[in-house]
VEXPA-333730 format. One record per atom (N, C-alpha, C): residue in three letters; x, y, z. Coordinates in pm, whole numbers, plus 50000, padded with zeros to 5 digits. Layout:
<recs>
ALAXYZ;...
</recs>
This chain:
<recs>
MET038697425444792;MET037837432844878;MET036527440544818;ASN035317434844882;ASN034277445944791;ASN034007457944822;GLU032947464944760;GLU033017480944825;GLU032467480244997;LYS031447468545023;LYS030867472045138;LYS032207467245266;GLN033297459645217;GLN034227458745300;GLN035397466845310;ASN035367472745188;ASN036417487645198;ASN035607498445307;ILE034157500345288;ILE033777511545407;ILE033817504145528;GLU033577491845545;GLU033697486145696;GLU035307489245746;LEU036247487445621;LEU037707490345655;LEU038257505445726;LEU037377514145649;LEU037307527345666;LEU036447530045804;LYS035357528045843;LYS035157528645932;LYS035667521146084;GLU036317511446040;GLU037107505546168;GLU038497515146178;LYS039227518846062;LYS040017526546075;LYS039937538346160;LEU038827547046119;LEU038307560046198;LEU038307554846348;ALA037507546146379;ALA037587539246540;ALA038897541646566;SER039857535746526;SER040847530546570;SER042037542846591;ALA041817552146483;ALA042507564746507;ALA041887573646636;LEU040647572446623;LEU040137580746771;LEU040507572046888;ARG040527561046894;ARG040977551747028;ARG042427557147059;ASN043367556946932;ASN044677560546974;ASN044917576846986;LYS043967586046942;LYS044297600046957;LYS045287601546794;ASP045187597246707;ASP045967599646610;ASP044937608546494;VAL045567621646532;VAL045097632046435;VAL045207627446309;SER046257625646225;SER046087624946067;SER045607613446036;SER045377601846100;SER044517591246062;SER043087593746082;ALA042917602246176;ALA041577605546204;ALA040757615446066;ILE041647623446049;ILE040917634045951;ILE041307626245795;ALA042137616845779;ALA042377609745687;ALA041087605545609;PRO040207599745632;PRO038907593745538;PRO037997605745495;PHE038167618645547;PHE036937628645536;PHE037757633545404;ALA036787641645298;ALA036887644845147;ALA037297656545171;ASP038107663645097;ASP038527679545112;ASP037277689145124;GLN036107683645074;GLN034847689045095;GLN034107684645149;SER033677686345310;SER032607676945359;SER031977684945456;VAL030777683245531;VAL030247690645618;VAL029797679145733;MET029847685545823;MET029967680245953;MET028687683246080;PHE027887674246100;PHE027127679346221;PHE027297669046320;LEU028057675146444;LEU029077669846516;LEU028197671146663;LEU028357660746762;LEU027707662246887;LEU027967679546950;PRO029217687146974;PRO029707697947003;PRO029027709546904;PRO029147720946935;PRO028767732646890;PRO029847736546793;PRO029617741046696;PRO028247749046638;PRO027427739646573;LEU025847744446509;LEU025297735146436;LEU026007727446326;ARG027117731446264;ARG027207726846161;ARG028777732446087;PHE029787722046067;PHE031217724046045;PHE031017720845913;LYS031997728245827;LYS032417730145685;LYS033777729545654;THR034097718445597;THR035597721745548;THR035717738345501;GLY037057741945526;GLY037427752345479;GLY036767765845562;GLN035697763845619;GLN034857772645688;GLN035197771445848;ASN034537765045906;ASN034697760546065;ASN035177748746101;ALA035437739746014;ALA035437726346050;ALA036577724846145;PRO036717713846220;PRO037617713046332;PRO038917710746310;GLY039097700346196;GLY040467698346115;GLY041057691346225;GLY042617688146189;GLY043517688446279;GLY043717690346405;SER043747704346458;SER043887711346551;SER042587711746628;GLY041477709346566;GLY040597708946662;GLY040407694846717;ILE040687683346661;ILE040527671746669;ILE041417670046782;GLY042417676746755;GLY043827671546857;GLY043427679846991;GLN043037688947007;GLN042437697447114;GLN041307685347190;TRP040447682347104;TRP039267670347198;TRP040107659147247;PHE040897655047147;PHE041867642347224;PHE042797645447368;SER043397658247386;SER044077664347478;SER043007665847627;THR041737664847577;THR041007665047685;THR040347651147767;PHE041437640547692;PHE041407626947763;PHE042607622147793;GLU042637617447941;GLU043777614947996;GLU044417598447933;GLY043667590247883;GLY044447579847817;GLY043797577647684;PRO043687567547663;PRO043217561247496;PRO041597566147561;ILE041007566647438;ILE039617571447425;ILE038667553947369;GLY037797551847467;GLY037017540847413;GLY036277546647308;VAL036377536847214;VAL035167538147099;VAL034877527247043;GLU033397525947012;GLU033167513046932;GLU031717515146856;TYR031397505346777;TYR030157509446719;TYR029617495046722;GLN028097497046660;GLN027157483246673;GLN026247488046550;GLU025777476646513;GLU024527478046409;GLU025087484546292;LEU026197482746223;LEU026727491446135;LEU025847485546004;GLU024967495545939;GLU024377491645810;GLU025007499145689;ILE025317495145585;ILE026097500845487;ILE025297499545353;THR024647508545290;THR024017510445145;THR024817517845051;ILE024907511144938;ILE025877517644831;ILE025137515044698;SER025247526344630;SER024797528344500;SER026017538044426;GLY026657523644332;GLY027777531244248;GLY028697537744331;GLU028817550544286;GLU029637559544369;GLU029407565344495;VAL028237567344538;VAL027557571544635;VAL027217556444765;ALA027347565144876;ALA027177556045024;ALA027037561245119;PHE026287555045202;PHE025687558245331;PHE026037547745446;CYS026127547445539;CYS026127539445683;CYS025737545545776;HIS025307540745872;HIS024487542746018;HIS024917534146089;SER025007536146234;SER025577531346339;SER025697537646506;LEU025267527246587;LEU025047533946735;LEU026637531346770;GLU027197543346825;GLU028527546646867;GLU028667546647014;HIS029797541347081;HIS029747543147236;HIS031047550847238;LEU031127558647349;LEU032347566647370;LEU032527569247488;SER033717566147561;SER034037566147700;SER035367569447719;GLY035687574547856;GLY036947576647876;GLY037067583747986;LYS038247586448048;LYS038477596148168;LYS039097607448096;ARG038367617348166;ARG038867633848084;ARG039917638248193;THR040717648248160;THR041987654348228;THR041177661448335;ASP039997668648321;ASP039707672448452;ASP038867664648557;GLY039267651048518;GLY038547641448638;GLY037347637248632;THR036377640748511;THR035287636948484;THR035427623048395;THR034717613848361;THR034197607548303;THR033267608448187;THR033447603048039;THR032467603447944;THR032117589347930;GLU030927586647925;GLU030277575047911;GLU029097575047837;MET028767577147676;MET027367576847652;MET027427569447516;TRP026147567847479;TRP025867562247349;TRP025727572847227;PHE025607572647107;PHE025527581847042;PHE024897576646872;ARG024087584046793;ARG023867576346656;ARG024597583746561;GLU025377577946441;GLU025857582346380;GLU025727579446199;THR025597589846156;THR025197589245983;THR026457592145908;LEU027157583145846;LEU027947588845737;LEU027577589045622;GLY027667597445502;GLY027527599445361;GLY029197597145310;LEU028947589945211;LEU030447587945147;LEU030417587845003;ARG031487593044942;ARG031477592944777;ARG032927583544768;LYS033057580044622;LYS034217571744584;LYS035027582544522;LEU035737587744577;LEU036567598244495;LEU038277595844479;ASN038737595944347;ASN039757589944261;ASN040017576344318;GLY039127568544321;GLY039197552444344;GLY038967547444490;GLU038967558644608;GLU038737553844733;GLU037207563444806;TRP036917554944888;TRP035887561344966;TRP036317569645050;LYS035407582845058;LYS035627593845132;LYS034727599745188;ILE034647605445308;ILE033497607845400;ILE033197621845357;THR031967626745337;THR031507639545252;THR030637645545394;HIS029837637945463;HIS029087638645527;HIS028727634345662;GLN029087636045765;GLN028937632745934;GLN027877639146003;HIS026967629746054;HIS025997635746110;HIS025917626646247;GLN026107634346370;GLN026167626046498;GLN024767631846588;SER023997623346634;SER022897629846732;SER022807618446860;VAL021987626846955;VAL021467621447060;VAL020107622147090;PRO019197611747119;PRO017697617647121;PRO017837624947242;MET016447634247273;MET016577641347370;MET015217640647450;TYR014947641147576;TYR013687639947632;TYR012897650747602;MET011737644547578;MET010507655747503;MET009777661947625;ASP010347659147723;ASP009497666047843;ASP009957683147907;GLU009867686447988;GLU010337702348035;GLU011387703348035;SER012387691448055;SER013847689348078;SER014427692647971;GLN013907688847844;GLN014707686747719;GLN015977684447718;LYS016607676547808;LYS017817670147804;LYS018037659647708;ALA019367662347691;ALA019937648547571;ALA020027636147653;ALA019447626547591;ALA019277614647649;ALA020507608347662;ILE021687607847731;ILE022907604247689;ILE023017591247770;ASP021887585647848;ASP021677575247953;ASP021397562747874;LEU020857566947734;LEU020267551347668;LEU021417545647626;LYS021067530347625;LYS022107516847582;LYS021427512647494;PRO022167505147371;PRO021527498247272;PRO020477485247365;GLU019547484247294;GLU018467472147351;GLU019307455047313;
</recs>
């Protein structure tokens, strides 16, 4: 398996862990020292400081009734030695325990480093565009073309 395929596999394992609400597999691809800019507040999570970790992601999983719909499209991977990044469009869907439904597309960029022979996520950035009008609302109604 080449390096690109290893990163593709990491990405698919992460998506599978999210779909199945598997906490240990969801946090496994992250380096001990990582920074995350996620969709929920705060502005930044850092490992060892305020990172969601196992308890945070477990709490998030518990807000979904059944499996979580997770898919990604247009995955692009760039590798240079021991450093890589990838970006994709992500689709998140599912029925919440409060009766609401989540259905949205967002953007994700991952920064990775090869540590002890395996790729680990050291940086995760998720975002949605916003409408640049008076509403300044997140544009969660957008879909890939």
